[in-house]
N, C-alpha and C positions, 0 to 999 in steps of 0.2 A: 906418752899419753895412753891412758888405759883404754883398751878396746875389748869389749865383751864379745862372746861368741856371736857370730853373725855380722859383726862390724866390718868395715872396709878392709879388704885384705890384698888388694891389687897393688902392684908396684908403682913407684913414683915416675917411672919412665913410660908408663902406659899412656897412649894418646887419648885425648878427650873424644867423646862420642860425636859423630857427625851432627852438625847443626848447633854445636855448643856455643860458638861465638855469637850467632844471631840471637840465641836465647838469652845470653848474658846482656846484650845490648837492649833488647826489648824489655826484659824484666827489670833491668836497672832503671830505664826511663820511666817505666810504670811506678817503680818505687819512689822516684822523684815526685811524680804527680800525687802519689799517695800522701806524701808529707806536705805538699803544697796545700791540699785540701784539708788536711788535719789541723794546720796551724793558722789558717785564715781567721777563725773565730778569736784567737788570742790577740791578734793584731787590732781587731775592731771591737774588743770587749766593751769598752766604755761607751762606744757609739750605740750598740744595740741595747746596752743596759738602760740608757736614757730613753731611747725610742720605745722600748717595750716595757719600761717601768719596772726593772728588775733590781733585786738586791745583789750584793757581791756574791753571796752563796748561790743564788739562782743563776748568775752568769757562768758559773763553773759546772752546774748540774748538766747542761747539754753535753759537755765534754765527758762527764762521768757516764751519762746515758750511752753515748757513743762507745765508750770503753767497755761498759757492762755488756752491751749487745755484742760487741766485737769479741770479747773473751768467751761469752757463752756460745756464740756461733762457731768459734774456731774448732772445738772438738767435733761439731757436726760435720764441718767440711773435711776434717781429718778422716772421718769415717766414710764420707761420700767419695773421697779420693780413691778408695778401694773399688768403687763400683762405676764411677762416671769418668769420662775423659778430663784430665786435669786442665788442659788448655782451654776447654770450653767453660769449665768452672771459673777459671781465672778471668776469662773475657767477660763472663756475666758479672763477676764481682767488680771489676773495674768500671763497667758501664753503670752498675747500680750505685756505687758510691759517688760517681761523678754526677749523676742525675739528682741524687739526694743532696749533694753539696749545693747545686744550683737551686734546688727547691727551698732551701733555707731563705733565699732572697724574698720569698713570698709569705714568710711567717707573719702572723698578725698578733700573736701573743706568746707567752712563755711555752705553752703546751705544743703549739704548732712548730715552734722553733726546736723544742726538745725532740719531737717526732722526726723531723728532718735529719737532725744530727744522729739520732739513734739508728736510722736506716743506713747512714754512712758506715756504721759499724758492721752491718751484715755484709756489705760489699767488700770492705777491707778484710774481713775475716777470711773470705774465699781466697783472696790474693796472698795475704801474709802467711797463711797456713800452708799453701801449696807451692809458692814460688821458691823458697829456699830448698825444700826437698827435691823439687824438679831440677834446680841447678846442681844439687849434689849428685843426682843420678847421671849427669853428664861428665863428672870429674872424679878422679880417685881421691882418697882421703888426704894424700900428701899435697894435693893441689887445691883443696877446697878453701884453705885460709886465704889464698890470694884472690880466688874468684869471689868468695863471700865478702871479702874486704872491699872489692870494687862495687859489689852489689849494695853494700851498706854505706858507701860513700854518698849515695844518692839521698840518704836521710838528711844530713845537714844541709845539703844543697836545696832539697825540696823544702825543708823547714825555713831556710833563709828566704827563699822565694815567697813562701807563704806569709812570713812576717813582713817582708819588704813590700811585696805587691799588695797584700791585704791592707797594710797601713797607707800606702799611696792611694789606692782606689777608694778606701774608706774616707780619707781626708778630702779627696777630689770630688767623688760622686756619691759617697755614702756607703754604709755597710752592706746594703742590699746588692749594689753593683759589684762589690768585692766577692760575694758568694757566687753570684751569677757568672761573672767572667772567669773565675778560677775553676768553676765546675765544668764548663763546657769542653775544654780540651780532652779530658779523660774519656768522654763519650766517643770521640774520634779515635782515641788510642786503643780502645778496648778490642777492636778488630784485629790489631796486630798480634794479639796472643794466639789467635786461631792459625797463624802462619808458623808457629813454633812446632817443630817436630818433636813430639814427646818420645824420649828414648826408652820409655818403659821403666819399671821399678828396678833400680840397681843395675843399670846397663853397664856400669863400671865395676860391678861387684858380682859375687856369686848370687844365684837366684834366691830371693827371700822366701820365707815361710810366713803365711798370713797369721796374724795373732788377733785376739779379741781385745776390747778396751780394758776389761778387768786384768787380764794377763799383762797387757802393756803397762798399766799403772804399777803393778807389782814389780815388774822387771825394772822400770825406770827408777822406782824408789830404792832399788838395790844397787844402783850404779853411782858410786860416789862422785865421779866427775860430773855427771848430769845434775845431781842434787846440789852440789856446791855452785855449779855454774848458774842454775836457775834461782837459787836462794839469793845469791849476790845480785843477780840481774833484777830481781824483784825490788830489793831495796833501792838500787840505783834508778829503776824506772819510777819509783815513788818520787825521788828527788828530781829527775829529769822532767817528769810530767808537771810537777809543781812549778819548776823554773820556767818551762816553756809557756805555761798558761798565765803566769803572774809577772814575769819579768818585764814585759812591755808596760803593764799597768804600774809596776814599781817605778819605772823610769818617768811615767807621766805624773804620778801622784807624789812620790817621794823626791825625785830628782827634777820635777817640774819641766819635763820636755813635752812637746806637743805630740799628737798621735802619730803623724807621719814620721817625725824624727825618731820617736821611740821604736816604731816598727822597722825603719831602715837600720837603726843602730843594732837592734837585736838580730836582724837579718845578716848584717855585716859580720858581727862577732860569731854568729852561728856558722856561716858558710866558711869563714876563714879558719876558725877553730875546728869545725867539724871536718872539713876537707883534710887539713893537715893532721889532725888527731887520728881520724880513721885510717888514713893512708900510712902514717908513721907507726901507728899501733900495730897494723898488720905486718909492716916491714920488720919492726923490732921483734915481734913474735917469731918471725922466720929466722932472724939472725941469732937469737938466743936459744933456739930449740935444742941444740946440742950442748948448751952451757949450763942449763939449770933444769931441775925437775919441773914438770908441769908448766912449761913456758907460757901457755895461753892464759892460765890463771895468774902467773907471776906478773905479766905485763898489765893485765886488767887490775890487779890488786894495787900495785905500786902507783900506777897512774891515777887511780881513784883517790888515793891519799892526797896527792897534790891538788886534785880537783876540789876536794872538800875544803882544804886550807884556803885556796884562792877564792872560792865561792863565799866563804865566811868573811874574808877580808873585803870583798866587793860590796857586801851588804852593810858593813859597819864603817868603812872609811868615809870621811866627810866630803872629800873632793869627788865631783861627778866624773871627771876624766879618769881619775885613778880607779873609781868604781867600774867604769866601762872596761878599762884595761885589764883589771883583775878578773872580771867575768869572762873576758876573751881568753885569758890563760886557763881559767877553770873549764871553759868549753873545750879548749884544746886537749886537756888531759881527760875530760869526761868521755870523749869519743874513742879513746884508745881501745876500749873493750869490745867495740862493736863487731869487728871481724873475728877476733879471737874467741869470744864467748859463744857466738853463734856457730863457729867452726867446731868448738868443743861439743856443743849440743849435737851437731850433725854426726861427728865422729864417735860419739859415745855409744851409739846404737847401730843396729843393723838396718838394712833398707826396709824390712817389714814393719819397723816401728818409727821410721824417721818422720813421717807426717804427723803421727800421734805425738812424738817427742816435741815437735815444734808447736803443735796445737796446745798441748798441756803446758808448755812453757808460756805461751801467750796467755792462757787462762790464769796462770799464777802471777805473772808480772803485772797484769792489769787488775786482777781481783784485789791484790794486796799492794798494788803500786799506783799507777796514775789514774785508776778509777776513783780512788779515795783522796789522793793528795790535793788536787785543786779545790774541792769543796771543804776539806779540812783547813786549808790555808785561808779560804774565804770565810769560814766560820770563825777562825781565830781573829781574822781582820775585823769582822763585825763585832766580836766580843771585846776586843782590845781597843777598838777605835783607831787602829793603826795597822798598816800592812806589814811593817817590819817584823814583828814577832812571828807572824805566820810564815814568811818567806825564809826565816832562819831555820825552819825544818829542812830546807833543801840541803845545806851542808851537813846537817846531822845525819840524814839518811845516806848521803854519799859516804860518810865515814862508816856507817853500818855495813854498807855493801863492800867497802874496802876490807873491813875486818873479816867478813865471811870469805872473801876470795883469798886473803892472806892465810887464813886457816886452811882452806882447800889446797893452796899451793904447797903447804907443808905436809898434809896428811893423805891426799888422794894418791892411790897407788900408781906407780909407773906402769907402762905397758909390759905385759907379761910376755 
């Protein structure tokens, strides 16, 4: 793996910094709640669509508003991390996004719902920008893939809970109850971040040199491993965002399942595919790191080829059981990249730029990814009078991401 000057240089046998285990547990649990709150709206989309009198395009705009605010706030928190305690920023972020999730239960029209979901993005930006760099500072570069793989395992679990619990609560007590009940636990969890012992920047590395945003952007643009990782990540996020937001609706409209069944089905395939895919992806990357060049890009690229193929088959096959089975396999391969790509981002830069590297990655993957994919799919659905043409963009962008990572696998320089 290519490591520029200032990147991690400590040996693989160096022990993690004190308090590392507690930080991993707390931040991983918060990551789970992060994705519970993020995907509740997708599970109850058709319910609040009817209640608030929205079009398909409008039902996806709150997700886009969340993502736009999230990506714009991320660089702000990347800069604030140089000046304010990271654990306090994370605690504030978790509390804010949880309160905003619960506030959506009181929406009376499109605009009030949009505002509540947009505020979720501010809170999540604080957490998502600062948690991975904080974890990276506890561990050496050689150990980060395993740690970040565990951290990102929480994403499919949280998404699955969001889909399943949201669908269940929506069917039983209505969509407002789903938002209220799913938002409350995060308020209680926010205080746990204050108990984390911040190791300081690069506790496992040489002391960093502070850098400005313009310098950071120029440096990041000149690091091939970072550029290829984020470019492929952006295309895959476009696909994943569209699939997450529209697949429960696809099951209700096209496959004629009810809301609760659709939510639980998506939750089941997400948690099984996501847990296995994230875990196995991280393990495979570890196993092949001495057998191929750029193993983190290799695992991500090859797995995404399979994900694209099975996602396309899932949308086109006539049998509903076969469709669900194929989307489960697609989910399995989709999640392989999670630990490897985020590890590549962390290891591509020095500690002085790690928060900025993650915040710029968040800006890119959402600005050109899941901020635009759900409304684009909704727009195509409205224009075509059918959801199928829109959701076919999902495997197309999976394939684009696979091609970018395949190219990076072959051309990104090895460690000097």
